[in-house]
Each structure stands twice: as structure tokens, then as C-alpha cells.
C-alpha positions in Angstrom: 83.4 -172.4 133.0 86.6 -170.5 133.4 87.3 -168.4 130.3 90.3 -169.5 128.2 91.2 -169.9 124.6 89.2 -173.1 124.1 86.0 -171.1 124.5 86.4 -169.7 121.0 86.7 -173.1 119.4 82.9 -173.9 118.9 82.1 -170.7 116.9 85.4 -170.9 115.0 84.8 -174.6 114.2 81.2 -173.9 113.0 82.2 -170.9 110.8 85.4 -172.6 109.4 83.7 -175.8 108.5 80.7 -174.0 107.0 82.9 -172.0 104.7 85.1 -175.0 103.9 82.4 -177.6 103.3 79.7 -175.2 102.2 77.3 -177.3 104.4 76.0 -175.2 107.2 73.8 -177.7 109.0 76.5 -180.3 109.9 79.0 -177.5 110.6 76.7 -175.8 113.1 75.8 -179.2 114.7 79.5 -180.0 115.2 80.1 -176.5 116.7 77.3 -177.0 119.2 78.6 -180.5 120.1 82.1 -179.2 120.5 80.9 -176.5 122.9 78.7 -179.0 124.8 81.7 -181.3 125.1 83.7 -178.5 126.8 80.9 -177.8 129.2 80.5 -181.5 129.9 84.1 -181.9 131.0 85.3 -183.5 127.9 82.6 -186.3 127.7 81.4 -186.3 124.1 78.6 -188.9 124.5 77.1 -186.9 127.4 77.5 -183.8 125.4 75.6 -185.3 122.5 72.7 -186.1 124.8 72.7 -182.5 126.1 72.6 -181.2 122.5 69.4 -183.0 121.9 67.5 -182.7 125.2 68.7 -179.3 126.3 70.2 -176.9 123.7 67.9 -177.7 120.7 64.8 -178.0 122.9 65.5 -174.8 124.7 66.2 -173.0 121.4 62.7 -173.7 120.3 61.1 -173.3 123.7 62.2 -169.7 123.9 59.2 -167.4 123.2 61.1 -165.0 120.9 62.6 -167.8 118.9 59.3 -169.5 118.5 57.8 -166.3 117.3 60.5 -165.9 114.7 60.0 -169.5 113.4 56.2 -169.0 113.2 56.1 -165.7 111.4 58.8 -166.9 109.0 56.6 -170.0 108.2 53.5 -167.8 107.9 55.2 -165.4 105.5 56.7 -168.3 103.5 53.3 -169.7 103.2 51.9 -166.4 102.1 54.5 -166.3 99.3 53.5 -169.8 98.3 49.9 -168.8 98.0 50.7 -165.7 95.9 53.1 -167.7 93.7 50.6 -170.6 93.1 47.9 -168.1 92.2 50.0 -166.2 89.7 50.0 -163.0 91.8 53.8 -162.9 92.0 54.1 -163.3 88.3 51.6 -160.5 87.8 53.6 -158.2 90.1 56.9 -159.1 88.3 55.4 -158.2 84.9 54.1 -154.9 86.3 57.5 -154.0 87.7 59.3 -155.2 84.6 57.6 -152.4 82.7 59.0 -149.8 85.1 62.3 -151.3 86.1 64.9 -151.5 83.3 67.7 -154.0 83.4 69.8 -155.4 86.1 70.9 -152.1 87.5 67.3 -150.9 87.8 66.3 -154.1 89.7 69.2 -153.8 92.1 68.6 -150.1 92.7 64.9 -150.8 93.3 65.7 -153.5 95.7 68.1 -151.2 97.7 65.5 -148.5 97.7 62.7 -150.8 99.0 65.1 -152.0 101.7 65.9 -148.4 102.7 62.2 -147.5 102.9 61.3 -150.4 105.2 63.5 -149.0 108.1 61.4 -149.8 111.1 62.4 -153.4 111.7 65.2 -155.6 110.3 63.2 -158.8 110.3 60.3 -157.3 108.4 62.7 -155.6 106.0 64.5 -158.9 105.3 61.5 -161.1 104.7 59.4 -158.5 102.8 62.1 -157.2 100.4 63.6 -160.6 99.7 60.3 -162.3 98.9 58.9 -159.3 97.0 61.9 -158.7 94.7 63.1 -162.3 94.1 60.9 -162.9 91.1 61.9 -159.6 89.4 65.6 -160.2 90.0 65.3 -163.7 88.6 63.6 -162.3 85.5 66.2 -159.6 84.9 69.3 -161.8 85.6 70.3 -160.7 89.0 71.8 -163.5 91.0 70.2 -164.8 94.2 73.5 -164.0 96.0 73.3 -160.4 94.9 69.7 -160.1 96.0 70.6 -161.6 99.4 73.4 -159.1 99.7 71.1 -156.1 98.9 68.5 -157.4 101.3 71.0 -158.1 104.2 72.9 -154.9 103.8 69.8 -152.7 104.0 68.2 -154.5 106.9 70.3 -154.1 110.1 72.3 -151.1 108.8 69.3 -148.9 108.1 67.4 -150.1 111.1 70.3 -149.3 113.4 70.5 -145.7 112.4 66.9 -144.9 111.8 65.6 -142.4 114.4 62.4 -144.6 114.7 62.8 -148.4 114.7 62.5 -151.4 116.9 66.3 -151.3 117.6 66.3 -147.8 119.0 64.6 -148.6 122.2 67.1 -151.3 123.0 70.1 -149.1 122.0 68.8 -146.1 123.9 68.1 -148.2 127.0 71.7 -149.4 127.1 73.0 -145.9 126.7 70.6 -144.5 129.4 71.6 -147.2 131.8 75.3 -146.5 131.3 74.7 -142.8 131.9 72.8 -143.4 135.1 75.6 -145.7 136.4 78.0 -142.8 135.9 75.5 -140.2 137.4 75.5 -138.3 134.1 72.6 -135.9 133.4 70.9 -135.9 130.1 68.8 -138.0 127.8 70.0 -141.3 126.3 68.0 -140.6 123.2 69.7 -137.2 122.7 73.1 -139.0 123.2 72.0 -141.5 120.5 71.0 -138.7 118.1 74.4 -136.9 118.7 76.2 -140.2 118.0 74.5 -140.8 114.6 77.2 -138.9 112.5 79.7 -141.4 113.8 77.8 -144.4 112.3 80.5 -144.9 109.8 80.0 -148.6 109.1 76.2 -148.6 108.7 76.2 -145.4 106.6 79.1 -146.5 104.4 77.4 -149.9 103.9 74.2 -148.2 102.6 76.3 -146.0 100.4 78.3 -149.0 99.0 75.0 -150.8 98.3 73.9 -148.0 96.0 77.3 -147.7 94.4 77.3 -151.4 93.6 73.7 -151.4 92.4 74.0 -148.2 90.3 77.4 -148.9 88.8 76.7 -152.5 87.8 80.2 -153.4 89.0 81.2 -156.4 91.2 84.3 -158.1 92.4 85.3 -161.3 94.1 82.9 -164.3 94.4 79.9 -161.9 93.8 81.2 -161.1 90.3 81.4 -164.8 89.5 77.8 -165.3 90.8 76.6 -162.4 88.7 78.3 -163.6 85.6 76.6 -167.0 86.0 73.2 -165.2 86.4 73.8 -163.0 83.4 74.6 -166.0 81.3 71.6 -167.8 82.6 73.8 -170.6 84.0 72.2 -172.5 86.9 68.9 -170.6 86.6 66.7 -171.0 89.6 63.1 -172.0 89.6 60.3 -171.3 92.1 58.9 -174.1 94.3 56.0 -174.8 91.9 58.4 -175.3 89.0 60.8 -177.4 91.0 57.9 -179.7 91.9 57.0 -180.1 88.3 53.8 -178.1 88.5 52.6 -175.8 85.7 52.8 -172.2 86.9 49.6 -170.3 87.0 49.0 -167.6 84.4 49.8 -164.0 85.6 47.1 -162.5 87.8 46.5 -158.9 88.8 49.6 -157.5 90.6 47.3 -156.1 93.3 46.7 -159.7 94.5 50.4 -159.6 95.6 50.7 -155.9 96.5 47.7 -155.8 98.8 48.9 -158.6 101.1 52.4 -157.0 101.3 50.9 -153.6 102.1 48.8 -155.3 104.8 52.0 -156.7 106.3 53.7 -153.3 106.3 50.7 -151.4 107.6 50.0 -154.0 110.3 53.6 -153.9 111.4 53.6 -150.1 111.7 50.2 -149.9 113.3 50.9 -152.9 115.6 54.1 -151.3 116.9 52.1 -148.1 117.8 49.2 -150.1 119.4 51.5 -152.5 121.3 53.6 -149.6 122.7 50.6 -147.5 123.6 48.9 -150.4 125.3 52.0 -151.2 127.4 52.6 -147.6 128.4 48.9 -147.1 129.2 49.0 -150.1 131.5 52.1 -148.5 133.2 50.2 -145.2 133.7 52.0 -143.1 131.0 49.6 -140.4 129.9 51.3 -138.7 126.9 54.2 -140.9 125.7 56.5 -139.9 122.9 56.8 -141.9 119.7 60.3 -143.1 120.9 58.8 -144.3 124.1 56.0 -146.1 122.3 58.4 -148.0 120.0 60.6 -148.8 123.0 57.7 -150.4 124.8 56.3 -152.3 121.8 56.5 -156.1 121.6 58.0 -156.2 118.1 58.0 -160.0 117.8 54.3 -160.1 118.7 53.6 -157.4 116.2 55.4 -159.3 113.5 53.2 -162.3 114.3 50.1 -160.1 113.9 51.4 -158.8 110.6 52.4 -162.1 109.1 49.1 -163.7 110.1 47.2 -160.7 108.6 49.2 -161.1 105.4 48.4 -164.8 105.1 44.7 -164.3 105.7 44.5 -161.4 103.3 46.3 -163.4 100.6 44.1 -166.4 101.1 40.9 -164.3 101.0 42.0 -162.4 97.8 43.0 -165.5 95.8 39.9 -167.5 96.8 37.6 -164.5 96.3 39.1 -163.9 92.8 38.7 -167.6 92.1 42.3 -168.0 91.3 42.5 -171.0 93.8 40.0 -173.1 95.7 40.2 -173.2 99.5 41.9 -176.6 99.3 44.4 -175.3 96.8 45.2 -172.3 98.9 45.9 -174.6 101.9 48.2 -176.7 99.8 50.0 -173.6 98.4 50.6 -172.3 102.0 52.0 -175.7 103.1 54.3 -175.7 100.0 55.6 -172.2 100.8 56.1 -173.1 104.4 58.1 -176.2 103.5 60.5 -174.0 101.6 61.5 -172.5 105.0 62.3 -175.7 106.9 66.0 -175.8 106.1 66.4 -172.2 107.1 64.5 -172.9 110.3 66.8 -175.8 111.1 69.8 -173.5 110.6 68.2 -170.9 112.9 67.6 -173.4 115.7 71.2 -174.7 115.5 72.6 -171.1 115.4 70.6 -170.3 118.6 71.8 -173.4 120.2 75.4 -172.5 119.4 74.8 -169.0 120.8 73.6 -170.5 124.1 76.6 -172.7 124.3 78.9 -169.7 123.7 77.0 -167.8 126.5 77.7 -170.6 129.0 81.3 -170.9 127.9 81.9 -167.2 128.3 83.2 -166.7 124.7 82.3 -163.0 124.4 83.7 -162.2 127.9 86.9 -163.9 127.0 87.2 -161.9 123.8 86.6 -158.7 125.7 89.2 -159.5 128.3 91.8 -160.3 125.7 91.2 -157.0 124.0 91.1 -154.8 127.2 94.9 -154.0 127.1 94.6 -152.7 123.5 92.3 -149.8 124.4 94.0 -146.4 124.5 92.3 -143.1 124.4 93.0 -142.3 120.7 92.5 -145.8 119.5 89.4 -146.4 121.6 86.8 -145.9 118.8 88.7 -148.1 116.3 89.4 -150.9 118.8 85.8 -150.7 120.1 84.5 -151.3 116.5 86.9 -154.2 115.9 86.1 -155.8 119.2 82.3 -155.5 118.7 82.7 -156.9 115.1 84.7 -159.9 116.4 82.2 -160.7 119.2 79.2 -160.3 117.0 80.7 -162.3 114.1 81.7 -165.1 116.5 78.4 -165.2 118.3 76.0 -164.1 115.6 74.1 -161.7 117.9 74.1 -157.9 117.6 72.0 -157.2 120.6 74.0 -159.5 122.8 77.2 -157.8 121.7 75.7 -154.4 122.5 74.6 -155.5 125.9 78.0 -157.0 126.7 80.2 -154.1 125.5 78.3 -150.9 126.1 78.5 -151.2 129.9 82.3 -151.6 129.5 83.1 -149.2 126.7 81.0 -146.3 127.9 82.7 -145.7 131.3 86.1 -146.3 129.7 85.4 -143.7 126.9 84.2 -141.3 129.5 87.2 -141.7 131.9 90.2 -142.2 129.6 90.1 -138.9 127.7 89.9 -136.9 130.9 92.8 -138.9 132.4 94.9 -138.3 129.3 94.3 -134.6 129.4 92.3 -134.5 126.2 90.3 -131.3 125.6 86.6 -131.3 126.4 85.5 -131.2 122.7 87.8 -134.0 121.7 86.8 -136.1 124.7 83.1 -135.7 123.8 83.9 -136.8 120.2 85.8 -139.9 121.5 82.9 -140.8 123.8 80.3 -140.5 121.0 82.5 -142.3 118.4 83.4 -145.2 120.8 79.8 -145.9 121.8 78.6 -145.7 118.2 81.5 -147.9 117.2 80.2 -150.7 119.5 76.7 -150.3 117.9 78.2 -150.3 114.4 80.5 -153.2 115.0 77.5 -155.2 116.3 75.8 -154.5 113.0 78.8 -156.0 111.1 78.3 -159.4 112.7 74.6 -159.2 112.5 74.6 -158.9 108.7 77.5 -161.1 107.7 78.1 -163.8 110.3 77.0 -167.2 109.2 75.4 -167.6 112.7 73.3 -164.5 112.6 69.5 -164.9 112.3 69.3 -161.9 110.0 71.9 -163.4 107.7 70.1 -166.7 107.7 66.7 -165.0 107.0 68.2 -163.0 104.2 69.4 -166.2 102.5 66.0 -167.8 103.2 63.9 -164.8 101.9 66.1 -164.5 98.8 66.1 -168.2 98.0 69.9 -168.2 98.1 72.2 -171.0 99.5 73.3 -169.7 102.9 77.0 -170.4 102.6 76.9 -168.9 99.1 75.4 -165.7 100.6 78.0 -165.5 103.3 80.9 -166.2 100.9 79.8 -163.6 98.3 78.8 -160.9 100.9 81.8 -161.1 103.2 84.3 -159.4 100.9 81.9 -156.5 100.5 81.3 -156.2 104.2 85.1 -156.4 105.0 85.8 -153.7 102.4 83.3 -151.3 104.0 84.6 -152.2 107.5 88.2 -151.4 106.5 87.0 -148.0 105.0 85.1 -147.3 108.2 88.1 -147.9 110.4 90.7 -146.2 108.2 88.6 -143.1 107.3 86.2 -143.0 110.3 87.0 -144.6 113.7 90.8 -144.0 113.6 90.5 -140.3 112.7 87.6 -139.9 115.2 90.0 -140.8 118.0 92.1 -137.8 117.0 89.2 -135.3 116.7 88.5 -135.5 113.0 85.0 -134.2 112.0 82.7 -137.1 111.1 81.4 -135.4 108.0 84.9 -135.3 106.6 85.4 -139.0 107.5 82.2 -140.0 105.8 83.2 -138.1 102.6 86.7 -139.7 102.6 85.2 -143.1 103.2 82.7 -142.7 100.4 85.4 -141.6 98.0 87.6 -144.5 99.0 84.8 -147.0 98.4 83.9 -145.5 95.0 87.6 -145.6 93.9 87.9 -149.2 95.1 84.8 -150.3 93.2 86.0 -148.5 90.2 89.4 -150.2 90.4 88.4 -153.7 91.4 84.9 -153.9 90.0 83.9 -155.3 86.6 80.6 -155.4 84.8 79.5 -159.1 85.0 76.9 -158.6 82.2 79.6 -157.3 79.9 81.7 -160.4 80.7 78.8 -162.6 80.0 78.2 -161.0 76.6 81.9 -161.3 75.7 81.6 -165.1 76.3 78.5 -165.5 74.3 75.9 -165.0 77.1 72.9 -162.7 77.2 73.5 -159.6 79.4 
């Protein structure tokens, strides 16, 4: 289809209706239908048939998508087993003795999210499910938990020197360098660009500022006040079903399966990468090459299955549940994931429709005239943020924009007579701006699988998660542009930019933020 302004209607329709109605499933479905109608030449009935027999079916038929669905169901079932057996309750009681108050729970959640840096999917599912009972107990809202989980998943994974993202990012950079006949290592270029990761690094800093200060603003503050007062308290699946929760068990019944998932993920990435490289004849691969060659989704399947089997064996061996009760608990936990899985399938379908419409290409072409040598890093970030937010895909955004931005950032400074040192900074900042802008959409777009999985793992309504997180993400993005990507285009040192950005965010939180627990106490609630 010829790119034109109608190609942005499907994602805008889906996002706008989701935020207005607070009903994401019908909003996504209407977005897919609208896009299919454009592709079908304006025939809505034909488009409706294509939604059912093509886009939805193909979204589930994709191997990577099927793996995401399966390991999400497996982990959800594992959480159901641990909850029914009282293992989750035991872990919460153990943590409650060490974590004090709402700030402690938030800081601990942020810390766990930072430690699990090797994969954003593993980060999201593990941290959300592990910390949800403790946050419930200490009066931290599900919306805040989802924010903490989401904002330490893609941001930390995208800047970690070892992660499942790095192989993809380095591969794009290396390919762009080869096309321009530039010597050097793509991985070395990636490492040199890390200081320009203004948005991911400032996002992580802001997470700790919010968690440590106990201050919030906007819709998040309202959600935290409700949680601090105990209004609208949430219950786990067993309580919602009218079942009597099991008495607390040893926390090790929950800790061991979670450790198995983490260790299986780390070990599986190493094994998968080594096996692939050995088959290709590589004798002494580096750790970066091993991770780049690993099949991360297959590894996550191994890890989630290992976690389920470990949890089942432990609770039956400890006689907390019978085999039949364990099976029923797994099914109950998996059922809790069905709505999130439906959202994921519709989001993938909308992404495919946008691919066929050329939505991302149209956005890129419309922004091409805005790119100047000094504004290139800032415009690259904004363009990547717009594309990733509209399409819900960070990797797709990187794949679209890196081949375009890299040669422009390499050629424009030389043509403008910029010094070699300044030209190198503009190139590094522009490429990193694309990677950072892609992260923005990945962790706050309603269409992003990571955003959906953060809502799912935290037990938070998806639209509520997007609505409460978006003001925080936009605040950090504004600080990243004003203090980072704009000055970088004029040769400012990245360390100074990060310092100024951090001070700006701290001042903003001090000015705009309030302590929700204090507000709850003032109105008669319990902080």
C-alpha cells in the first residue's frame, strides 16, 4: 500500500480508544479491523474475515509468539501452584521482616529488577510475580508495581553489556558499519555509545528517586493514595474464587523455583549459544558471541518448564498439595493469564497490519526533512519514540531506523564542517538515541508486549498501568532530550548531561511529588 497519512490511523485509533474507554481488547480489535479495511480497499466485511482467518491466526502461528504465550502460561501456572501451597505467603512473611514499609518494598522491587538484567521478558515475569504479594501487604499499588517492573526491564536490558538485546543491537550496528566500509567492531561502538544512553539511564535513576523518596504525582499518586488507604484492595486468584488460602509454608518452596528459573535462563543462554556456535565451527567464542547466538525464547521455555516442574515436585514432596491439587492450581494460575494473552495476540496482529500498511516507513519519511546535524540526536530519539509507541515494537524500530540514521549521522557532520571529535559524538549520540527511543515505546506503549506482560505479572489493569506510567515516562523523555540529546548535538560531554538530567528529575519530583501515604493518613487512612 502507498504510504500516506491514513496508515497511522489504526495504531492511533487503538491507543486513543484504549485510553478513552479503558477497555483495551475492543480498542485493539477495532484498530486491527481498521487497518485490515484499508488493506482490503475499504471493504469492511472482507477485512473482518481477514482479521479472523489471517491476522489472528498468523499471530499465534509465529514460533516466537507461541513461545511467549507458552512460557507466560507456564510461569503463571507456577505462581498458581506456589500461591495455593502457601509458598508465596511464606516468602512474603520472610521478606516483610526485612523490608520495612512502602519505600522499602518499592526499592527492593527496583533492586531486583536491576539485578535481573539479562532479559526483559524474564525480568518482567519474575519480578512482578515475586514482589506482588509483598507490595500488596505493604500497601503499594499494583499500578506502582507495574511501573517499577516495566521501567527496570527494557531500560536495564538495553544498556547491560551482557543481555539478550545486545546481540541484536550490535548486529544492526555492525551491518551499518559494513555498508559504509568502516573498520572496527560493532560491539566496541556499542560500548562507546553507552554514555549517551540518556533515556534508559535516567529512567533507572528516576525509578530509584520515586521509590526512595516515597513521592508520586499525577494518576500514580491517586493510585498510591487508594492503596495506602486500603481502598479497592486486590485479592489473589484463590481468594477471588472463594477458596480459603493455605497457611504459610517455608519461603524456600517459593525461592527455589524462582532461583531455578533464573539459573536455567542464564545457563540456557550459555548452552544454547555455545551449541549454535559449535555447529557453525567457532572454536573459542566470546561471551558476547555466545549470547548473540543463543535462542533466548527457547531458553525461556526451558526455564519456565523447569520452574513449573520444580514447584510441583517441591509442594507435592512437602505434602502441601496432592498431585491432583497441584494440577488444578497450575490451571488456575494459567487462567489468570488468558486476558493478557488475548491482548498480546491482538497487539501482534495490529503490528502486522502496520507493517503491511507501511506505518513506520511513513513516519520516517515525514521526519526526514527535520534532521539537521546538530538536532540529529534529539530528532532521532523523538522519531524512534514515535515509531515504537505507535507500533509497540522496540526491535522493529531499531531495525527500521538504524540503517537510515547511521549513514546520515556519519555523513552530515563531515558535510557541515564539524570537527572530528564533535562528529564522533554526534554519530554515537544519534545511534544510541535510536536505541533509547525504541526503549521508550517498548516500556510505555499500550501495544508493547513488555508493557502488557508487566501489567499481567503485576496483576494490574493494563490501561491503568499505561495511564499511570505514561506521565513518568514522558517526564524522563523530556529530561533526556533537554539535558542529553539536544546538548549532545553541540558537543556537550555526556557525563554533564546525565548529571543535569538527574538534578532536573530530582527537582521536578521534589516540586510536583507528594507522599501518598501522608495524604491517606490525613484523610483517616492507614499509611
